[in-house]
C-alpha positions in Angstrom: 161.6 238.6 207.1 164.4 237.5 209.3 167.9 238.9 209.2 170.2 237.4 206.5 172.0 234.3 207.6 175.6 233.5 207.3 174.8 230.2 205.7 173.0 231.8 202.8 175.8 234.3 202.2 178.4 231.6 202.2 176.5 229.3 199.9 175.0 231.8 197.4 177.0 235.0 197.9 173.8 236.9 198.6 170.8 236.8 200.9 167.5 238.7 201.1 167.0 240.8 204.2 164.0 242.5 205.7 163.8 246.2 206.6 162.0 247.5 209.7 159.6 250.4 209.1 161.5 253.2 207.4 161.8 256.3 209.7 160.1 259.4 208.4 163.4 261.3 208.4 164.9 258.7 206.1 162.0 258.7 203.7 162.1 262.5 203.5 165.8 262.3 202.9 165.5 260.9 199.4 163.9 264.1 198.3 166.5 266.4 200.0 169.9 266.3 198.5 169.9 262.6 197.8 173.3 262.7 196.1 175.0 263.6 199.4 177.1 260.7 200.8 176.6 259.8 204.5 179.0 257.7 206.5 178.6 255.8 209.7 181.0 253.8 211.9 179.6 250.6 213.4 181.2 249.1 216.5 180.3 246.1 218.6 179.8 247.1 222.3 180.0 245.4 225.7 176.2 245.6 225.6 176.2 242.9 222.9 174.8 245.4 220.4 176.0 247.5 217.5 176.8 251.2 218.2 176.5 253.6 215.2 178.4 256.8 215.1 178.1 259.6 212.6 181.3 260.3 210.6 181.4 264.0 209.5 182.3 264.8 205.9 186.1 265.3 205.4 187.4 268.9 205.3 188.2 268.4 201.7 184.5 268.2 200.9 184.1 272.0 201.6 183.6 274.4 204.5 181.6 273.3 207.5 177.9 274.1 207.3 176.3 273.7 210.8 172.7 273.6 209.4 173.6 270.9 206.9 175.6 269.0 209.5 172.7 268.9 211.9 170.4 267.6 209.1 173.0 265.0 208.2 173.2 263.9 211.9 169.4 263.5 212.1 169.3 261.5 208.9 172.2 259.4 210.1 170.3 258.6 213.4 167.3 257.4 211.3 169.5 255.3 209.1 171.2 253.8 212.1 167.8 252.7 213.5 167.0 251.2 210.0 170.4 249.4 209.7 170.7 248.0 213.2 168.3 245.2 212.7 168.9 244.7 209.0 172.6 244.2 209.4 172.4 241.9 212.4 173.4 238.4 212.0 176.3 235.9 212.5 177.8 236.7 209.1 179.2 240.0 210.4 182.5 240.0 212.3 182.0 241.6 215.6 185.8 241.9 216.1 186.0 244.5 213.5 184.7 248.1 213.3 182.9 248.8 210.1 182.7 251.9 208.0 179.4 252.2 206.2 179.1 254.5 203.1 175.5 255.3 202.4 173.9 256.5 199.1 170.2 257.4 198.5 169.1 256.8 194.9 165.7 258.0 193.6 164.8 256.5 190.2 161.7 257.4 188.0 160.6 255.1 185.3 157.9 256.0 182.7 154.9 253.7 182.2 156.0 250.4 180.6 159.7 251.3 180.6 162.7 249.7 182.2 165.2 252.3 183.6 168.6 251.3 184.9 169.3 252.4 188.5 172.4 254.4 188.4 174.7 254.1 191.5 177.2 256.9 192.1 180.1 254.6 191.2 181.6 251.2 192.0 181.9 249.8 195.5 184.9 251.3 197.3 188.2 249.4 197.6 188.1 247.0 200.5 184.3 246.7 200.5 183.3 243.4 202.1 179.5 243.6 201.8 176.9 245.7 200.0 173.2 246.2 201.0 170.8 247.2 198.2 167.4 247.9 199.8 164.1 249.2 198.5 163.1 251.9 201.0 160.0 253.0 199.2 158.1 252.8 195.9 155.2 254.7 194.5 153.4 253.2 191.5 153.2 249.7 190.1 156.7 248.4 189.3 159.4 246.0 190.3 163.2 245.9 190.8 165.3 243.4 188.9 168.8 242.9 190.3 171.4 240.9 188.3 174.3 239.6 190.3 177.6 238.6 188.6 180.2 236.4 190.1 184.0 236.4 189.3 184.9 235.3 185.8 182.9 235.4 182.6 181.7 231.9 182.4 179.1 231.9 185.3 175.6 233.1 184.3 174.2 236.0 186.4 171.8 235.4 189.2 168.6 237.4 189.4 166.9 238.7 192.5 163.8 240.9 192.8 163.6 242.6 196.2 160.2 244.2 197.0 159.6 247.4 199.0 160.8 246.8 202.6 163.3 244.2 201.4 167.0 244.3 200.5 169.7 242.2 198.9 172.9 241.7 200.9 175.9 240.9 198.7 179.1 239.3 199.8 181.7 241.1 197.6 184.0 238.0 197.5 181.3 236.2 195.6 179.4 239.0 193.8 181.8 241.3 192.0 179.3 243.2 190.0 175.6 244.0 190.2 173.2 245.7 188.0 169.7 246.9 188.9 166.7 248.0 186.7 163.4 249.6 187.7 160.5 248.1 185.7 157.3 250.2 185.5 153.9 248.7 184.8 151.7 249.9 182.0 149.4 251.8 184.2 151.7 254.8 184.9 155.1 255.9 186.1 156.8 254.5 189.1 159.2 256.3 191.6 161.5 254.2 193.7 163.9 255.1 196.6 166.9 252.7 196.9 169.3 252.7 199.8 172.8 251.6 198.9 175.1 250.7 201.8 178.8 249.6 201.3 180.4 248.0 204.4 184.2 248.1 204.7 186.4 247.2 207.6 187.3 250.5 209.2 190.9 251.6 209.3 192.3 251.9 212.8 194.0 250.0 215.7 191.5 247.1 215.6 193.1 243.8 216.6 191.7 240.5 215.4 191.0 238.0 218.3 193.2 234.9 218.2 190.3 232.7 219.1 186.5 233.0 218.5 185.6 233.6 222.1 187.9 236.4 223.3 187.7 240.0 222.1 191.1 241.6 222.6 190.2 245.1 221.6 188.5 247.4 224.2 184.7 247.3 224.1 182.5 250.3 223.9 179.7 251.3 226.2 177.1 254.0 225.6 177.7 256.7 228.1 175.6 259.8 229.0 174.6 262.3 226.4 175.9 260.1 223.5 179.4 259.7 224.9 181.3 256.5 224.4 183.2 254.8 227.3 185.9 252.1 226.8 185.9 249.2 229.2 187.6 245.8 229.5 187.4 243.1 226.8 184.3 240.9 226.9 183.6 237.3 226.3 181.1 235.9 223.8 
């Protein structure tokens, strides 16, 4: 499935997106402290590609744990590889840096039952886009996503992403979403859902006055994971 298009997001407020193969470290991460929030910073580079940088947990979250931090960095690297292609497309502003808040949600539904997928909370303030992606599923079942626009008069729109698919939501058009895991009659179903909220990152990022010129310094991948700033680039 191709990357989501800007046209579909503008017209409908949501678009289906395809996932590349889920890295093993990401699949395993759903069974290891899935409630832990991970954050990535995504920046456009002079190489005409997105650069993902792991954002450590704030000091208020507790004392530093080198073992846990290393595990988080490995998981973040796998998530970066997964998101790089999924989030590519003309709909995403390359003049902004993006902060991605990632949640992993494992849901179990008994045979023949419908269980609501419980996110950790509402989208953060300033969230521009949300990706709801089915990273894995064991057993016969399906996901039903109900998307609600602003106001109470419009009926909800229903989507049903399959494993390896996601729904990308434009938060200007979809203000609330509800998801249910439906299990078949043959047995229980276990589903791993990746929830990614994208917000413009705070910082000295300047918006270009025209569509062609990037005023802010561009980033280049340096040796050993370092980042080098260079002159603005044209697109």
